[in-house]
MIZA-577552 format. One record per residue: residue in one letter; x, y, z of N, C-alpha, C in turn. Coordinates in nm, 2 decimals. Layout:
<mizas>
r | n.c1 | n.c2 | n.c3 | ca.c1 | ca.c2 | ca.c3 | c.c1 | c.c2 | c.c3
A | X | Y | Z | X | Y | Z | X | Y | Z
...
</mizas>
This chain:
<mizas>
r | n.c1 | n.c2 | n.c3 | ca.c1 | ca.c2 | ca.c3 | c.c1 | c.c2 | c.c3
M | -1.54 | 1.77 | -0.78 | -1.58 | 1.65 | -0.66 | -1.64 | 1.70 | -0.53
D | -1.73 | 1.65 | -0.49 | -1.78 | 1.70 | -0.36 | -1.76 | 1.65 | -0.24
R | -1.76 | 1.72 | -0.12 | -1.74 | 1.65 | -0.02 | -1.74 | 1.49 | 0.02
E | -1.86 | 1.44 | -0.01 | -1.90 | 1.34 | 0.04 | -1.83 | 1.23 | -0.08
Q | -1.79 | 1.26 | -0.18 | -1.73 | 1.19 | -0.30 | -1.59 | 1.16 | -0.22
L | -1.52 | 1.28 | -0.18 | -1.38 | 1.29 | -0.15 | -1.36 | 1.17 | -0.02
L | -1.48 | 1.21 | 0.07 | -1.46 | 1.10 | 0.18 | -1.50 | 0.97 | 0.17
A | -1.57 | 0.94 | 0.06 | -1.58 | 0.81 | 0.01 | -1.44 | 0.74 | -0.02
R | -1.40 | 0.85 | -0.10 | -1.27 | 0.80 | -0.19 | -1.15 | 0.77 | -0.07
R | -1.14 | 0.87 | 0.04 | -1.06 | 0.86 | 0.12 | -1.07 | 0.72 | 0.19
A | -1.19 | 0.71 | 0.22 | -1.21 | 0.58 | 0.30 | -1.17 | 0.46 | 0.25
G | -1.16 | 0.43 | 0.11 | -1.14 | 0.35 | 0.02 | -1.00 | 0.33 | 0.02
Y | -0.92 | 0.43 | 0.04 | -0.77 | 0.46 | 0.03 | -0.70 | 0.41 | 0.15
V | -0.78 | 0.45 | 0.27 | -0.74 | 0.40 | 0.38 | -0.74 | 0.26 | 0.41
E | -0.84 | 0.21 | 0.37 | -0.87 | 0.05 | 0.38 | -0.76 | -0.02 | 0.29
E | -0.70 | 0.04 | 0.19 | -0.61 | -0.03 | 0.10 | -0.49 | 0.00 | 0.17
L | -0.46 | 0.12 | 0.24 | -0.34 | 0.15 | 0.29 | -0.31 | 0.03 | 0.44
Q | -0.43 | 0.02 | 0.51 | -0.42 | -0.06 | 0.59 | -0.38 | -0.21 | 0.56
D | -0.43 | -0.24 | 0.47 | -0.41 | -0.38 | 0.38 | -0.26 | -0.40 | 0.38
V | -0.19 | -0.31 | 0.28 | -0.06 | -0.27 | 0.26 | 0.04 | -0.27 | 0.39
E | -0.01 | -0.20 | 0.50 | 0.04 | -0.20 | 0.60 | 0.05 | -0.35 | 0.68
E | -0.04 | -0.40 | 0.68 | -0.06 | -0.55 | 0.72 | 0.05 | -0.62 | 0.66
S | 0.04 | -0.65 | 0.54 | 0.14 | -0.71 | 0.44 | 0.28 | -0.70 | 0.50
L | 0.31 | -0.56 | 0.50 | 0.44 | -0.52 | 0.48 | 0.47 | -0.54 | 0.63
A | 0.40 | -0.55 | 0.75 | 0.45 | -0.58 | 0.88 | 0.48 | -0.73 | 0.92
L | 0.41 | -0.82 | 0.81 | 0.43 | -0.95 | 0.81 | 0.58 | -0.98 | 0.72
L | 0.62 | -0.90 | 0.63 | 0.70 | -0.91 | 0.51 | 0.84 | -0.87 | 0.62
E | 0.82 | -0.78 | 0.69 | 0.95 | -0.71 | 0.78 | 0.97 | -0.79 | 0.89
S | 0.85 | -0.85 | 0.96 | 0.88 | -0.95 | 1.07 | 0.95 | -1.11 | 1.04
G | 0.91 | -1.10 | 0.92 | 0.98 | -1.25 | 0.88 | 0.88 | -1.36 | 0.89
T | 0.74 | -1.32 | 0.92 | 0.65 | -1.40 | 0.93 | 0.59 | -1.45 | 0.80
F | 0.63 | -1.37 | 0.70 | 0.59 | -1.41 | 0.55 | 0.70 | -1.39 | 0.47
S | 0.73 | -1.46 | 0.38 | 0.83 | -1.45 | 0.28 | 0.78 | -1.49 | 0.13
M | 0.84 | -1.46 | 0.04 | 0.79 | -1.50 | -0.10 | 0.92 | -1.56 | -0.15
Q | 0.88 | -1.65 | -0.23 | 0.96 | -1.71 | -0.34 | 0.92 | -1.72 | -0.48
G | 0.99 | -1.71 | -0.57 | 0.98 | -1.75 | -0.71 | 1.08 | -1.80 | -0.78
R | 1.05 | -1.85 | -0.91 | 1.13 | -1.89 | -1.00 | 1.08 | -1.86 | -1.14
N | 1.19 | -1.85 | -1.24 | 1.16 | -1.83 | -1.37 | 1.17 | -1.98 | -1.44
G | 1.08 | -2.03 | -1.51 | 1.07 | -2.14 | -1.56 | 1.11 | -2.27 | -1.46
D | 1.19 | -2.33 | -1.52 | 1.27 | -2.47 | -1.43 | 1.37 | -2.41 | -1.34
G | 1.40 | -2.30 | -1.36 | 1.54 | -2.23 | -1.27 | 1.51 | -2.26 | -1.10
P | 1.60 | -2.24 | -1.03 | 1.62 | -2.22 | -0.92 | 1.50 | -2.13 | -0.85
W | 1.48 | -2.20 | -0.72 | 1.37 | -2.09 | -0.65 | 1.46 | -1.98 | -0.61
E | 1.42 | -1.88 | -0.58 | 1.46 | -1.74 | -0.54 | 1.39 | -1.67 | -0.43
D | 1.47 | -1.65 | -0.33 | 1.39 | -1.55 | -0.23 | 1.34 | -1.40 | -0.28
R | 1.23 | -1.37 | -0.28 | 1.17 | -1.24 | -0.34 | 1.10 | -1.16 | -0.24
T | 1.16 | -1.19 | -0.11 | 1.07 | -1.12 | 0.02 | 1.13 | -0.98 | 0.00
G | 1.27 | -0.95 | -0.04 | 1.30 | -0.82 | -0.04 | 1.21 | -0.72 | -0.15
Q | 1.20 | -0.80 | -0.26 | 1.12 | -0.72 | -0.38 | 0.96 | -0.69 | -0.32
M | 0.92 | -0.78 | -0.26 | 0.79 | -0.77 | -0.23 | 0.77 | -0.65 | -0.10
R | 0.86 | -0.67 | -0.01 | 0.85 | -0.54 | 0.10 | 0.89 | -0.40 | 0.01
D | 0.98 | -0.40 | -0.09 | 0.98 | -0.28 | -0.15 | 0.89 | -0.24 | -0.22
M | 0.80 | -0.31 | -0.26 | 0.67 | -0.29 | -0.35 | 0.60 | -0.26 | -0.25
A | 0.58 | -0.32 | -0.14 | 0.46 | -0.26 | -0.02 | 0.51 | -0.14 | 0.02
R | 0.65 | -0.12 | 0.03 | 0.67 | 0.02 | 0.08 | 0.63 | 0.13 | -0.01
R | 0.63 | 0.10 | -0.15 | 0.63 | 0.21 | -0.24 | 0.47 | 0.22 | -0.25
S | 0.39 | 0.09 | -0.24 | 0.24 | 0.13 | -0.24 | 0.20 | 0.20 | -0.11
Q | 0.25 | 0.19 | 0.00 | 0.23 | 0.26 | 0.13 | 0.25 | 0.41 | 0.11
K | 0.37 | 0.44 | 0.07 | 0.39 | 0.59 | 0.02 | 0.30 | 0.64 | -0.08
T | 0.26 | 0.58 | -0.16 | 0.17 | 0.61 | -0.24 | 0.02 | 0.64 | -0.21
Y | -0.04 | 0.54 | -0.12 | -0.15 | 0.57 | -0.04 | -0.17 | 0.67 | 0.05
Q | -0.01 | 0.68 | 0.12 | -0.01 | 0.81 | 0.21 | -0.04 | 0.93 | 0.15
D | 0.04 | 0.96 | 0.03 | 0.04 | 1.09 | -0.06 | -0.10 | 1.11 | -0.11
I | -0.18 | 1.00 | -0.14 | -0.31 | 1.04 | -0.20 | -0.39 | 1.08 | -0.09
I | -0.39 | 0.99 | 0.04 | -0.47 | 1.05 | 0.15 | -0.42 | 1.17 | 0.20
A | -0.30 | 1.22 | 0.19 | -0.28 | 1.36 | 0.23 | -0.35 | 1.46 | 0.12
D | -0.33 | 1.43 | 0.00 | -0.40 | 1.49 | -0.11 | -0.56 | 1.55 | -0.09
I | -0.59 | 1.44 | -0.07 | -0.75 | 1.43 | -0.04 | -0.78 | 1.51 | 0.06
D | -0.69 | 1.50 | 0.19 | -0.72 | 1.58 | 0.29 | -0.71 | 1.72 | 0.27
E | -0.60 | 1.75 | 0.18 | -0.59 | 1.92 | 0.12 | -0.71 | 1.96 | 0.07
R | -0.74 | 1.87 | -0.01 | -0.86 | 1.92 | -0.10 | -1.00 | 1.93 | -0.01
L | -1.01 | 1.85 | 0.10 | -1.14 | 1.89 | 0.21 | -1.10 | 1.99 | 0.26
K | -1.00 | 2.02 | 0.31 | -0.97 | 2.14 | 0.38 | -1.01 | 2.27 | 0.30
E | -0.97 | 2.26 | 0.17 | -1.01 | 2.38 | 0.09 | -1.18 | 2.37 | 0.07
L | -1.25 | 2.27 | 0.09 | -1.41 | 2.28 | 0.09 | -1.47 | 2.34 | 0.21
D | -1.38 | 2.37 | 0.33 | -1.42 | 2.40 | 0.43 | -1.44 | 2.54 | 0.44
</mizas>
């Protein structure tokens, strides 16, 4: 993969990371919450699950961006 392709992919991942971080900030601040239920069962707070998923996504995007940065350094 050449430098321009890596930079384009990096930009896309940075954008995705920003979206995840915005969602995570809303979940952590209590501004946004998530509820769900199974069938006709009671509604349950699922904010913690969504927050955990957002944190895992954040880490994944950070790792991918770091990997791309390393590849870019190798091309210099």
